[in-house]
DRENGUZA-921369 format. One record per atom (N, C-alpha, C): residue number from 1; residue in three letters; atom name; y, z, x. Coordinates in Angstrom, 2 decimals. Each point is the difference from the previous one (the first is absolute). Layout:
N
<vextor><pos>NUM</pos><code>Ala</code><site>CA</site><Y>Y</Y><Z>Z</Z><X>X</X></vextor>
...
end
This chain:
67
<vextor><pos>1</pos><code>Met</code><site>N</site><Y>-64.71</Y><Z>132.88</Z><X>249.63</X></vextor>
<vextor><pos>1</pos><code>Met</code><site>CA</site><Y>-0.94</Y><Z>-0.47</Z><X>0.93</X></vextor>
<vextor><pos>1</pos><code>Met</code><site>C</site><Y>-0.11</Y><Z>-1.54</Z><X>-0.33</X></vextor>
<vextor><pos>2</pos><code>Lys</code><site>N</site><Y>-0.10</Y><Z>-0.77</Z><X>1.19</X></vextor>
<vextor><pos>2</pos><code>Lys</code><site>CA</site><Y>-0.12</Y><Z>-1.44</Z><X>-0.15</X></vextor>
<vextor><pos>2</pos><code>Lys</code><site>C</site><Y>-1.41</Y><Z>-0.41</Z><X>0.49</X></vextor>
<vextor><pos>3</pos><code>Lys</code><site>N</site><Y>-0.58</Y><Z>-0.89</Z><X>-0.71</X></vextor>
<vextor><pos>3</pos><code>Lys</code><site>CA</site><Y>-1.32</Y><Z>-0.56</Z><X>0.23</X></vextor>
<vextor><pos>3</pos><code>Lys</code><site>C</site><Y>-0.04</Y><Z>-1.53</Z><X>-0.02</X></vextor>
<vextor><pos>4</pos><code>Thr</code><site>N</site><Y>-0.51</Y><Z>-0.57</Z><X>1.03</X></vextor>
<vextor><pos>4</pos><code>Thr</code><site>CA</site><Y>-0.04</Y><Z>-1.45</Z><X>0.08</X></vextor>
<vextor><pos>4</pos><code>Thr</code><site>C</site><Y>-1.46</Y><Z>-0.45</Z><X>-0.30</X></vextor>
<vextor><pos>5</pos><code>Phe</code><site>N</site><Y>-0.24</Y><Z>-0.92</Z><X>-0.97</X></vextor>
<vextor><pos>5</pos><code>Phe</code><site>CA</site><Y>-1.21</Y><Z>-0.57</Z><X>-0.28</X></vextor>
<vextor><pos>5</pos><code>Phe</code><site>C</site><Y>-0.09</Y><Z>-1.40</Z><X>0.49</X></vextor>
<vextor><pos>6</pos><code>Glu</code><site>N</site><Y>-0.94</Y><Z>-0.48</Z><X>0.79</X></vextor>
<vextor><pos>6</pos><code>Glu</code><site>CA</site><Y>-0.06</Y><Z>-1.21</Z><X>0.65</X></vextor>
<vextor><pos>6</pos><code>Glu</code><site>C</site><Y>-1.36</Y><Z>-0.64</Z><X>-0.32</X></vextor>
<vextor><pos>7</pos><code>Gly</code><site>N</site><Y>-0.11</Y><Z>-1.30</Z><X>-0.03</X></vextor>
<vextor><pos>7</pos><code>Gly</code><site>CA</site><Y>-1.25</Y><Z>-0.84</Z><X>-0.18</X></vextor>
<vextor><pos>7</pos><code>Gly</code><site>C</site><Y>-0.57</Y><Z>-0.20</Z><X>-1.34</X></vextor>
<vextor><pos>8</pos><code>Gly</code><site>N</site><Y>0.95</Y><Z>0.09</Z><X>-1.01</X></vextor>
<vextor><pos>8</pos><code>Gly</code><site>CA</site><Y>-0.42</Y><Z>-0.16</Z><X>-1.27</X></vextor>
<vextor><pos>8</pos><code>Gly</code><site>C</site><Y>0.32</Y><Z>-1.33</Z><X>-0.69</X></vextor>
<vextor><pos>9</pos><code>His</code><site>N</site><Y>1.31</Y><Z>-0.15</Z><X>-0.42</X></vextor>
<vextor><pos>9</pos><code>His</code><site>CA</site><Y>0.49</Y><Z>-1.18</Z><X>-0.73</X></vextor>
<vextor><pos>9</pos><code>His</code><site>C</site><Y>0.69</Y><Z>-0.97</Z><X>1.05</X></vextor>
<vextor><pos>10</pos><code>Ser</code><site>N</site><Y>0.03</Y><Z>-1.17</Z><X>-0.51</X></vextor>
<vextor><pos>10</pos><code>Ser</code><site>CA</site><Y>0.59</Y><Z>-1.05</Z><X>0.71</X></vextor>
<vextor><pos>10</pos><code>Ser</code><site>C</site><Y>1.35</Y><Z>-0.54</Z><X>-0.61</X></vextor>
<vextor><pos>11</pos><code>Asp</code><site>N</site><Y>0.37</Y><Z>0.62</Z><X>-1.17</X></vextor>
<vextor><pos>11</pos><code>Asp</code><site>CA</site><Y>1.21</Y><Z>-0.37</Z><X>-0.72</X></vextor>
<vextor><pos>11</pos><code>Asp</code><site>C</site><Y>0.61</Y><Z>1.33</Z><X>-0.59</X></vextor>
<vextor><pos>12</pos><code>Phe</code><site>N</site><Y>1.02</Y><Z>-0.18</Z><X>-0.88</X></vextor>
<vextor><pos>12</pos><code>Phe</code><site>CA</site><Y>0.66</Y><Z>1.11</Z><X>-0.62</X></vextor>
<vextor><pos>12</pos><code>Phe</code><site>C</site><Y>-0.93</Y><Z>0.93</Z><X>-0.82</X></vextor>
<vextor><pos>13</pos><code>Val</code><site>N</site><Y>0.19</Y><Z>1.20</Z><X>0.27</X></vextor>
<vextor><pos>13</pos><code>Val</code><site>CA</site><Y>-0.66</Y><Z>1.17</Z><X>-0.88</X></vextor>
<vextor><pos>13</pos><code>Val</code><site>C</site><Y>0.76</Y><Z>0.25</Z><X>-1.21</X></vextor>
<vextor><pos>14</pos><code>Thr</code><site>N</site><Y>-0.74</Y><Z>0.01</Z><X>-1.16</X></vextor>
<vextor><pos>14</pos><code>Thr</code><site>CA</site><Y>0.67</Y><Z>-0.03</Z><X>-1.33</X></vextor>
<vextor><pos>14</pos><code>Thr</code><site>C</site><Y>-0.10</Y><Z>1.25</Z><X>-0.70</X></vextor>
<vextor><pos>15</pos><code>Ser</code><site>N</site><Y>-1.05</Y><Z>0.86</Z><X>0.39</X></vextor>
<vextor><pos>15</pos><code>Ser</code><site>CA</site><Y>-0.25</Y><Z>1.24</Z><X>-0.67</X></vextor>
<vextor><pos>15</pos><code>Ser</code><site>C</site><Y>-0.95</Y><Z>0.90</Z><X>0.82</X></vextor>
<vextor><pos>16</pos><code>Val</code><site>N</site><Y>0.19</Y><Z>1.31</Z><X>-0.08</X></vextor>
<vextor><pos>16</pos><code>Val</code><site>CA</site><Y>-0.88</Y><Z>0.88</Z><X>0.68</X></vextor>
<vextor><pos>16</pos><code>Val</code><site>C</site><Y>-0.39</Y><Z>1.06</Z><X>-0.95</X></vextor>
<vextor><pos>17</pos><code>Ala</code><site>N</site><Y>-1.08</Y><Z>0.74</Z><X>0.18</X></vextor>
<vextor><pos>17</pos><code>Ala</code><site>CA</site><Y>-0.41</Y><Z>1.15</Z><X>-0.85</X></vextor>
<vextor><pos>17</pos><code>Ala</code><site>C</site><Y>-0.99</Y><Z>0.86</Z><X>0.69</X></vextor>
<vextor><pos>18</pos><code>Phe</code><site>N</site><Y>0.35</Y><Z>1.32</Z><X>0.02</X></vextor>
<vextor><pos>18</pos><code>Phe</code><site>CA</site><Y>-0.88</Y><Z>1.00</Z><X>0.56</X></vextor>
<vextor><pos>18</pos><code>Phe</code><site>C</site><Y>-1.27</Y><Z>0.17</Z><X>-1.00</X></vextor>
<vextor><pos>19</pos><code>Ser</code><site>N</site><Y>-1.12</Y><Z>0.24</Z><X>0.57</X></vextor>
<vextor><pos>19</pos><code>Ser</code><site>CA</site><Y>-1.10</Y><Z>0.42</Z><X>-0.99</X></vextor>
<vextor><pos>19</pos><code>Ser</code><site>C</site><Y>0.18</Y><Z>1.34</Z><X>-0.41</X></vextor>
<vextor><pos>20</pos><code>Val</code><site>N</site><Y>-0.34</Y><Z>0.21</Z><X>-1.37</X></vextor>
<vextor><pos>20</pos><code>Val</code><site>CA</site><Y>0.15</Y><Z>1.32</Z><X>-0.64</X></vextor>
<vextor><pos>20</pos><code>Val</code><site>C</site><Y>-1.25</Y><Z>0.91</Z><X>0.39</X></vextor>
<vextor><pos>21</pos><code>His</code><site>N</site><Y>-1.05</Y><Z>-0.58</Z><X>0.55</X></vextor>
<vextor><pos>21</pos><code>His</code><site>CA</site><Y>-1.14</Y><Z>0.51</Z><X>0.32</X></vextor>
<vextor><pos>21</pos><code>His</code><site>C</site><Y>-0.26</Y><Z>0.45</Z><X>1.60</X></vextor>
<vextor><pos>22</pos><code>Asp</code><site>N</site><Y>0.78</Y><Z>-0.86</Z><X>0.83</X></vextor>
<vextor><pos>22</pos><code>Asp</code><site>CA</site><Y>-0.10</Y><Z>0.09</Z><X>1.32</X></vextor>
<vextor><pos>22</pos><code>Asp</code><site>C</site><Y>1.35</Y><Z>-0.17</Z><X>0.63</X></vextor>
<vextor><pos>23</pos><code>Pro</code><site>N</site><Y>0.57</Y><Z>1.10</Z><X>0.35</X></vextor>
<vextor><pos>23</pos><code>Pro</code><site>CA</site><Y>1.44</Y><Z>-0.16</Z><X>0.64</X></vextor>
<vextor><pos>23</pos><code>Pro</code><site>C</site><Y>0.10</Y><Z>-0.78</Z><X>1.36</X></vextor>
<vextor><pos>24</pos><code>Asn</code><site>N</site><Y>-1.12</Y><Z>-0.20</Z><X>0.50</X></vextor>
<vextor><pos>24</pos><code>Asn</code><site>CA</site><Y>-0.13</Y><Z>-0.70</Z><X>1.26</X></vextor>
<vextor><pos>24</pos><code>Asn</code><site>C</site><Y>0.01</Y><Z>-1.65</Z><X>-0.30</X></vextor>
<vextor><pos>25</pos><code>Ser</code><site>N</site><Y>-0.11</Y><Z>-0.40</Z><X>-1.25</X></vextor>
<vextor><pos>25</pos><code>Ser</code><site>CA</site><Y>-0.21</Y><Z>-1.38</Z><X>-0.26</X></vextor>
<vextor><pos>25</pos><code>Ser</code><site>C</site><Y>1.24</Y><Z>-0.62</Z><X>-0.76</X></vextor>
<vextor><pos>26</pos><code>Leu</code><site>N</site><Y>0.52</Y><Z>-1.10</Z><X>0.49</X></vextor>
<vextor><pos>26</pos><code>Leu</code><site>CA</site><Y>1.09</Y><Z>-0.66</Z><X>-0.54</X></vextor>
<vextor><pos>26</pos><code>Leu</code><site>C</site><Y>-0.33</Y><Z>-1.41</Z><X>-0.24</X></vextor>
<vextor><pos>27</pos><code>Ala</code><site>N</site><Y>0.39</Y><Z>-0.64</Z><X>-1.14</X></vextor>
<vextor><pos>27</pos><code>Ala</code><site>CA</site><Y>-0.33</Y><Z>-1.44</Z><X>-0.29</X></vextor>
<vextor><pos>27</pos><code>Ala</code><site>C</site><Y>1.37</Y><Z>-0.72</Z><X>0.02</X></vextor>
<vextor><pos>28</pos><code>Ser</code><site>N</site><Y>-0.03</Y><Z>-1.30</Z><X>0.52</X></vextor>
<vextor><pos>28</pos><code>Ser</code><site>CA</site><Y>1.19</Y><Z>-0.77</Z><X>-0.07</X></vextor>
<vextor><pos>28</pos><code>Ser</code><site>C</site><Y>-0.32</Y><Z>-1.34</Z><X>-0.48</X></vextor>
<vextor><pos>29</pos><code>Ser</code><site>N</site><Y>0.93</Y><Z>-0.65</Z><X>-0.62</X></vextor>
<vextor><pos>29</pos><code>Ser</code><site>CA</site><Y>-0.16</Y><Z>-1.38</Z><X>-0.45</X></vextor>
<vextor><pos>29</pos><code>Ser</code><site>C</site><Y>1.00</Y><Z>-0.76</Z><X>0.66</X></vextor>
<vextor><pos>30</pos><code>Ser</code><site>N</site><Y>-0.18</Y><Z>-1.42</Z><X>-0.03</X></vextor>
<vextor><pos>30</pos><code>Ser</code><site>CA</site><Y>0.83</Y><Z>-0.84</Z><X>0.69</X></vextor>
<vextor><pos>30</pos><code>Ser</code><site>C</site><Y>0.13</Y><Z>-1.39</Z><X>-0.46</X></vextor>
<vextor><pos>31</pos><code>Thr</code><site>N</site><Y>0.97</Y><Z>-0.71</Z><X>0.32</X></vextor>
<vextor><pos>31</pos><code>Thr</code><site>CA</site><Y>0.19</Y><Z>-1.49</Z><X>-0.36</X></vextor>
<vextor><pos>31</pos><code>Thr</code><site>C</site><Y>-1.09</Y><Z>-0.80</Z><X>0.76</X></vextor>
<vextor><pos>32</pos><code>Asp</code><site>N</site><Y>-0.76</Y><Z>0.64</Z><X>0.94</X></vextor>
<vextor><pos>32</pos><code>Asp</code><site>CA</site><Y>-0.96</Y><Z>-0.78</Z><X>0.75</X></vextor>
<vextor><pos>32</pos><code>Asp</code><site>C</site><Y>-1.33</Y><Z>-0.16</Z><X>-0.71</X></vextor>
<vextor><pos>33</pos><code>Lys</code><site>N</site><Y>0.04</Y><Z>0.49</Z><X>-1.29</X></vextor>
<vextor><pos>33</pos><code>Lys</code><site>CA</site><Y>-1.15</Y><Z>-0.06</Z><X>-0.89</X></vextor>
<vextor><pos>33</pos><code>Lys</code><site>C</site><Y>-1.16</Y><Z>1.04</Z><X>0.38</X></vextor>
<vextor><pos>34</pos><code>Thr</code><site>N</site><Y>0.39</Y><Z>1.13</Z><X>0.51</X></vextor>
<vextor><pos>34</pos><code>Thr</code><site>CA</site><Y>-0.90</Y><Z>0.99</Z><X>0.46</X></vextor>
<vextor><pos>34</pos><code>Thr</code><site>C</site><Y>0.42</Y><Z>1.39</Z><X>-0.45</X></vextor>
<vextor><pos>35</pos><code>Val</code><site>N</site><Y>-0.99</Y><Z>0.82</Z><X>-0.15</X></vextor>
<vextor><pos>35</pos><code>Val</code><site>CA</site><Y>0.20</Y><Z>1.50</Z><X>-0.16</X></vextor>
<vextor><pos>35</pos><code>Val</code><site>C</site><Y>-0.61</Y><Z>0.62</Z><X>1.07</X></vextor>
<vextor><pos>36</pos><code>Val</code><site>N</site><Y>0.59</Y><Z>0.95</Z><X>0.77</X></vextor>
<vextor><pos>36</pos><code>Val</code><site>CA</site><Y>-0.52</Y><Z>0.74</Z><X>1.09</X></vextor>
<vextor><pos>36</pos><code>Val</code><site>C</site><Y>-0.21</Y><Z>1.42</Z><X>-0.38</X></vextor>
<vextor><pos>37</pos><code>Val</code><site>N</site><Y>-1.13</Y><Z>0.61</Z><X>0.46</X></vextor>
<vextor><pos>37</pos><code>Val</code><site>CA</site><Y>-0.12</Y><Z>1.56</Z><X>-0.37</X></vextor>
<vextor><pos>37</pos><code>Val</code><site>C</site><Y>0.23</Y><Z>0.47</Z><X>1.54</X></vextor>
<vextor><pos>38</pos><code>Trp</code><site>N</site><Y>0.91</Y><Z>0.92</Z><X>0.18</X></vextor>
<vextor><pos>38</pos><code>Trp</code><site>CA</site><Y>0.29</Y><Z>0.62</Z><X>1.32</X></vextor>
<vextor><pos>38</pos><code>Trp</code><site>C</site><Y>-0.53</Y><Z>1.40</Z><X>0.20</X></vextor>
<vextor><pos>39</pos><code>Asn</code><site>N</site><Y>-0.35</Y><Z>0.30</Z><X>1.18</X></vextor>
<vextor><pos>39</pos><code>Asn</code><site>CA</site><Y>-0.23</Y><Z>1.31</Z><X>0.49</X></vextor>
<vextor><pos>39</pos><code>Asn</code><site>C</site><Y>1.38</Y><Z>0.59</Z><X>0.44</X></vextor>
<vextor><pos>40</pos><code>Val</code><site>N</site><Y>0.56</Y><Z>0.91</Z><X>-0.66</X></vextor>
<vextor><pos>40</pos><code>Val</code><site>CA</site><Y>1.39</Y><Z>0.33</Z><X>0.21</X></vextor>
<vextor><pos>40</pos><code>Val</code><site>C</site><Y>0.09</Y><Z>0.86</Z><X>1.40</X></vextor>
<vextor><pos>41</pos><code>Lys</code><site>N</site><Y>-0.94</Y><Z>0.82</Z><X>0.33</X></vextor>
<vextor><pos>41</pos><code>Lys</code><site>CA</site><Y>0.05</Y><Z>0.64</Z><X>1.50</X></vextor>
<vextor><pos>41</pos><code>Lys</code><site>C</site><Y>0.11</Y><Z>-0.94</Z><X>0.94</X></vextor>
<vextor><pos>42</pos><code>Ala</code><site>N</site><Y>-1.06</Y><Z>-1.00</Z><X>-0.10</X></vextor>
<vextor><pos>42</pos><code>Ala</code><site>CA</site><Y>-0.18</Y><Z>-0.93</Z><X>1.05</X></vextor>
<vextor><pos>42</pos><code>Ala</code><site>C</site><Y>1.05</Y><Z>-1.10</Z><X>-0.01</X></vextor>
<vextor><pos>43</pos><code>Gly</code><site>N</site><Y>0.59</Y><Z>-0.29</Z><X>-1.15</X></vextor>
<vextor><pos>43</pos><code>Gly</code><site>CA</site><Y>0.95</Y><Z>-1.07</Z><X>-0.15</X></vextor>
<vextor><pos>43</pos><code>Gly</code><site>C</site><Y>-0.62</Y><Z>-1.35</Z><X>0.19</X></vextor>
<vextor><pos>44</pos><code>Lys</code><site>N</site><Y>-1.27</Y><Z>-0.05</Z><X>-0.37</X></vextor>
<vextor><pos>44</pos><code>Lys</code><site>CA</site><Y>-0.70</Y><Z>-1.26</Z><X>0.07</X></vextor>
<vextor><pos>44</pos><code>Lys</code><site>C</site><Y>-0.79</Y><Z>-0.39</Z><X>-1.26</X></vextor>
<vextor><pos>45</pos><code>Pro</code><site>N</site><Y>-0.23</Y><Z>-1.27</Z><X>-0.24</X></vextor>
<vextor><pos>45</pos><code>Pro</code><site>CA</site><Y>-0.69</Y><Z>-0.40</Z><X>-1.26</X></vextor>
<vextor><pos>45</pos><code>Pro</code><site>C</site><Y>-1.50</Y><Z>0.38</Z><X>0.13</X></vextor>
<vextor><pos>46</pos><code>Thr</code><site>N</site><Y>-0.49</Y><Z>0.50</Z><X>-1.14</X></vextor>
<vextor><pos>46</pos><code>Thr</code><site>CA</site><Y>-1.40</Y><Z>0.27</Z><X>-0.12</X></vextor>
<vextor><pos>46</pos><code>Thr</code><site>C</site><Y>-0.73</Y><Z>-1.04</Z><X>-0.80</X></vextor>
<vextor><pos>47</pos><code>Tyr</code><site>N</site><Y>0.74</Y><Z>-0.74</Z><X>-0.94</X></vextor>
<vextor><pos>47</pos><code>Tyr</code><site>CA</site><Y>-0.71</Y><Z>-0.99</Z><X>-0.79</X></vextor>
<vextor><pos>47</pos><code>Tyr</code><site>C</site><Y>1.20</Y><Z>-1.04</Z><X>-0.45</X></vextor>
<vextor><pos>48</pos><code>Thr</code><site>N</site><Y>-0.39</Y><Z>-1.31</Z><X>0.02</X></vextor>
<vextor><pos>48</pos><code>Thr</code><site>CA</site><Y>0.93</Y><Z>-0.96</Z><X>-0.56</X></vextor>
<vextor><pos>48</pos><code>Thr</code><site>C</site><Y>-0.64</Y><Z>-0.85</Z><X>-1.12</X></vextor>
<vextor><pos>49</pos><code>Leu</code><site>N</site><Y>0.70</Y><Z>-0.11</Z><X>-1.17</X></vextor>
<vextor><pos>49</pos><code>Leu</code><site>CA</site><Y>-0.43</Y><Z>-0.83</Z><X>-1.04</X></vextor>
<vextor><pos>49</pos><code>Leu</code><site>C</site><Y>0.61</Y><Z>-1.29</Z><X>0.11</X></vextor>
<vextor><pos>50</pos><code>Thr</code><site>N</site><Y>-0.68</Y><Z>-1.12</Z><X>-0.02</X></vextor>
<vextor><pos>50</pos><code>Thr</code><site>CA</site><Y>0.49</Y><Z>-1.32</Z><X>0.18</X></vextor>
<vextor><pos>50</pos><code>Thr</code><site>C</site><Y>-0.20</Y><Z>-0.98</Z><X>-1.00</X></vextor>
<vextor><pos>51</pos><code>Glu</code><site>N</site><Y>-0.52</Y><Z>0.40</Z><X>-1.19</X></vextor>
<vextor><pos>51</pos><code>Glu</code><site>CA</site><Y>-0.41</Y><Z>-0.89</Z><X>-1.01</X></vextor>
<vextor><pos>51</pos><code>Glu</code><site>C</site><Y>1.07</Y><Z>-0.36</Z><X>-1.01</X></vextor>
<vextor><pos>52</pos><code>Ala</code><site>N</site><Y>1.31</Y><Z>0.43</Z><X>0.19</X></vextor>
<vextor><pos>52</pos><code>Ala</code><site>CA</site><Y>1.06</Y><Z>-0.26</Z><X>-0.94</X></vextor>
<vextor><pos>52</pos><code>Ala</code><site>C</site><Y>0.36</Y><Z>-1.57</Z><X>0.03</X></vextor>
<vextor><pos>53</pos><code>Ala</code><site>N</site><Y>0.20</Y><Z>-0.59</Z><X>-1.12</X></vextor>
<vextor><pos>53</pos><code>Ala</code><site>CA</site><Y>0.37</Y><Z>-1.39</Z><X>-0.08</X></vextor>
<vextor><pos>53</pos><code>Ala</code><site>C</site><Y>1.38</Y><Z>-0.20</Z><X>0.31</X></vextor>
<vextor><pos>54</pos><code>Asp</code><site>N</site><Y>0.82</Y><Z>1.01</Z><X>-0.22</X></vextor>
<vextor><pos>54</pos><code>Asp</code><site>CA</site><Y>1.47</Y><Z>-0.15</Z><X>0.34</X></vextor>
<vextor><pos>54</pos><code>Asp</code><site>C</site><Y>0.57</Y><Z>1.31</Z><X>0.63</X></vextor>
<vextor><pos>55</pos><code>Glu</code><site>N</site><Y>1.33</Y><Z>-0.01</Z><X>0.18</X></vextor>
<vextor><pos>55</pos><code>Glu</code><site>CA</site><Y>0.67</Y><Z>1.22</Z><X>0.46</X></vextor>
<vextor><pos>55</pos><code>Glu</code><site>C</site><Y>-0.43</Y><Z>1.31</Z><X>-0.81</X></vextor>
<vextor><pos>56</pos><code>Val</code><site>N</site><Y>-0.18</Y><Z>1.07</Z><X>0.70</X></vextor>
<vextor><pos>56</pos><code>Val</code><site>CA</site><Y>-0.32</Y><Z>1.25</Z><X>-0.76</X></vextor>
<vextor><pos>56</pos><code>Val</code><site>C</site><Y>1.33</Y><Z>0.74</Z><X>-0.06</X></vextor>
<vextor><pos>57</pos><code>His</code><site>N</site><Y>0.54</Y><Z>0.43</Z><X>-1.13</X></vextor>
<vextor><pos>57</pos><code>His</code><site>CA</site><Y>1.36</Y><Z>0.63</Z><X>-0.09</X></vextor>
<vextor><pos>57</pos><code>His</code><site>C</site><Y>-0.24</Y><Z>1.49</Z><X>-0.32</X></vextor>
<vextor><pos>58</pos><code>Thr</code><site>N</site><Y>-1.08</Y><Z>0.55</Z><X>-0.39</X></vextor>
<vextor><pos>58</pos><code>Thr</code><site>CA</site><Y>-0.11</Y><Z>1.38</Z><X>-0.32</X></vextor>
<vextor><pos>58</pos><code>Thr</code><site>C</site><Y>-1.44</Y><Z>0.48</Z><X>0.28</X></vextor>
<vextor><pos>59</pos><code>Val</code><site>N</site><Y>-0.01</Y><Z>1.20</Z><X>0.55</X></vextor>
<vextor><pos>59</pos><code>Val</code><site>CA</site><Y>-1.31</Y><Z>0.72</Z><X>0.27</X></vextor>
<vextor><pos>59</pos><code>Val</code><site>C</site><Y>0.01</Y><Z>1.32</Z><X>-0.58</X></vextor>
<vextor><pos>60</pos><code>Ala</code><site>N</site><Y>-1.18</Y><Z>0.48</Z><X>-0.53</X></vextor>
<vextor><pos>60</pos><code>Ala</code><site>CA</site><Y>-0.11</Y><Z>1.36</Z><X>-0.58</X></vextor>
<vextor><pos>60</pos><code>Ala</code><site>C</site><Y>-1.41</Y><Z>0.48</Z><X>0.11</X></vextor>
<vextor><pos>61</pos><code>Trp</code><site>N</site><Y>-0.13</Y><Z>1.35</Z><X>0.16</X></vextor>
<vextor><pos>61</pos><code>Trp</code><site>CA</site><Y>-1.35</Y><Z>0.55</Z><X>0.05</X></vextor>
<vextor><pos>61</pos><code>Trp</code><site>C</site><Y>-0.40</Y><Z>0.46</Z><X>-1.43</X></vextor>
<vextor><pos>62</pos><code>Ser</code><site>N</site><Y>-1.24</Y><Z>0.05</Z><X>-0.28</X></vextor>
<vextor><pos>62</pos><code>Ser</code><site>CA</site><Y>-0.51</Y><Z>0.47</Z><X>-1.27</X></vextor>
<vextor><pos>62</pos><code>Ser</code><site>C</site><Y>0.06</Y><Z>1.56</Z><X>0.10</X></vextor>
<vextor><pos>63</pos><code>Pro</code><site>N</site><Y>0.59</Y><Z>0.50</Z><X>-1.18</X></vextor>
<vextor><pos>63</pos><code>Pro</code><site>CA</site><Y>0.16</Y><Z>1.36</Z><X>-0.06</X></vextor>
<vextor><pos>63</pos><code>Pro</code><site>C</site><Y>-1.37</Y><Z>0.85</Z><X>-0.21</X></vextor>
<vextor><pos>64</pos><code>Thr</code><site>N</site><Y>-1.02</Y><Z>-0.73</Z><X>-0.32</X></vextor>
<vextor><pos>64</pos><code>Thr</code><site>CA</site><Y>-1.26</Y><Z>0.53</Z><X>-0.17</X></vextor>
<vextor><pos>64</pos><code>Thr</code><site>C</site><Y>-1.04</Y><Z>-0.14</Z><X>1.08</X></vextor>
<vextor><pos>65</pos><code>Ala</code><site>N</site><Y>0.37</Y><Z>-0.78</Z><X>0.98</X></vextor>
<vextor><pos>65</pos><code>Ala</code><site>CA</site><Y>-0.75</Y><Z>-0.43</Z><X>1.28</X></vextor>
<vextor><pos>65</pos><code>Ala</code><site>C</site><Y>-1.19</Y><Z>-0.81</Z><X>-0.56</X></vextor>
<vextor><pos>66</pos><code>Glu</code><site>N</site><Y>0.19</Y><Z>-0.75</Z><X>-1.13</X></vextor>
<vextor><pos>66</pos><code>Glu</code><site>CA</site><Y>-1.01</Y><Z>-1.00</Z><X>-0.49</X></vextor>
<vextor><pos>66</pos><code>Glu</code><site>C</site><Y>0.76</Y><Z>-1.26</Z><X>-0.12</X></vextor>
<vextor><pos>67</pos><code>Gly</code><site>N</site><Y>-0.79</Y><Z>-1.08</Z><X>0.18</X></vextor>
<vextor><pos>67</pos><code>Gly</code><site>CA</site><Y>0.53</Y><Z>-1.40</Z><X>-0.13</X></vextor>
<vextor><pos>67</pos><code>Gly</code><site>C</site><Y>1.04</Y><Z>-0.14</Z><X>-0.96</X></vextor>
end
C-alpha cells in the first residue's frame, strides 16, 4: 500500500517513527528544524514542533507514554 503525506515539512525528512501506543500516529523529523506528528489514516499533520535550534535528525516515541 502506498500513502502520500502532504503539508508537513519544507525540506528533507531525516527520520520517521510510528507511535508504540497509537498505530494511527507517526512522527517525522526534518532538516527544516521541525518535528511533525501525523494522522496516518488522513495523511495530514496533527501537530508541528517548531522550536528546534537546528536540523532535527532523529525522532522517537517514549515507550512509557511519558515525557
